[in-house]
N, C-alpha and C positions, 0 to 999 in steps of 0.2 A: 874672905874679903880683906883687903889691905887697910890697915888703920890709917886715920887721917894724920899725915905727917906735916901738914902746913904749919908754918911758923907765923906767917903774916895773915892778917885778916883780909878776906875778900870783900870788896866794896862794890855795890851795884853802880853801873855806868852804862853809857850808850855811845860808843865811839866807832866811827867807820874804820875798817881795817882791810888791807889787801895782803894775802899771803902769796909768796912766790914759791910754789912747790915744783916738784919734778915734772908735772904735766901742764905747767902754766900758772897763771894767776887765779886766785880765788878771792872774790870780794865777799865781805860779810861785815858783821858788827861784833864788837867786844861788849859782852853783857855784864861782866864783873872783872875786877882787876885788883891785884895786890902788888906789893913791891917785888914779888918773886915771879909773877906770871899773870895770865889772863885767860878768860873763857871766851872762845871764839865761836860764833854761830854763822854758818854759811851753807852753800848748796852742796858741798861734798866734804868727805873726811879724808884725812891723810893717815898713813900707817903710824901706829904707836912707835915711838922711837925716832921718827923722821925729824930731821932738822930743816927749818924753813926760815927764810927772811920775811919779815913783816913790815909793812908801811902802816903805822898807826897814826891816825889823824886826831889830834887833840887841839881844840880851839883853833882850827884852821891851819895848824902846823903839822907837817908830816915828820914823824919820828921813826927812824929805821932801827928795828930790833931783830936779833937773832933768837929763835925759839926752838924748843924741842917739844914734840907732841907727847904728852904724858898719859892722856887717856881720851877715849872717845865716848860720846854720849849723844842723846837726842834732846832737842829743845824746841818746843812748839812745832813739831813735825819737820824739823830741819836737822842737818848734821851739826854736831857741836864737838869741840875739842878743848881740852885743858892744855894750855901751852905754858911752858916754863921758860923764863928768860935765860939766855946763855951768856954770850959774850957781849957786854954792854960797855961802851966807852964812858968816861966820867961825866960828860955832858948829858948823855942819855940817862944815866943813873940819876942825876940831879933832877931831870925833867920827870922821870917816872916817880921818884920820891915826892916831888912837889905836887904832882897830880894826885897821888894816893893821899897825901896830907889834905889836899883841898877836898877830895871826895869824902874823907873822914869827917871834916869839920862842916862842910857846906852841902854835901850830898851831890847827886848827879845833876841837879838843876843849876849848879854853879858853872856848868859848861854849856856852850851853845849846842843845840840839838843838831844832829847830822841832817844834811839836806834830804828832803823827802822826794826830790825830783826823780831819782833813779828808781825808788820803790814804786812811785806813781806810774812811771813810764812802763815798768815791768807789768803792772796789772791792767793799765788802761790804754797804753800806746800814746798817751798824751802827757804833757808836762804841767798839768794843772796842780795847784797845791793839794797835798794829800787830804787836807781837811774838807775839800769840796768833792772828794771822790769817795763814794760809799762802796761797800763791798758788793752791793747789788749792781751798781754801775760797772764795776770792774768785771763781775761775772758776765753781765750782758755783753760787754765789749769783747771779752775773751771768747764767749760763745759765738758771737757774730764773726770774729776773725777766723775761728775754726771752720764755721760753715762756709765762709766765703773763700777759704783757701783751696786752691786746686789740688794741693798735696795732702789733704786730710782725709 
């Protein structure tokens, strides 16, 4: 097993992110972040060593970063990847460092939570706030859609 070579502390967060890989875009969330990289959780994995462009949404602003896939993992039954930041321009470096500093001092609650609309639509087919959608409702809705689909 490879020893932990991280220099920067990883801090928990929850940011929306979109990776632009060789087979198209992958939407997911960043679950922790440091000044050197981030932990991305989404529907599929990319190969270790692959380079990808990422659109990271922090406080409603989209930040473009170039990353390398360092390792693959599983997180809550989803694909997950450790991404290392590669070529960042000075403005992006400043934003990443400010974000990490804010996470270190105030925690993840210092940032606005990502919109729950997409996650809610994925489970229920509706855009109601996620707080009003229970897992039982989502399961019933998904079951009904499967039964009523002519292709199932």
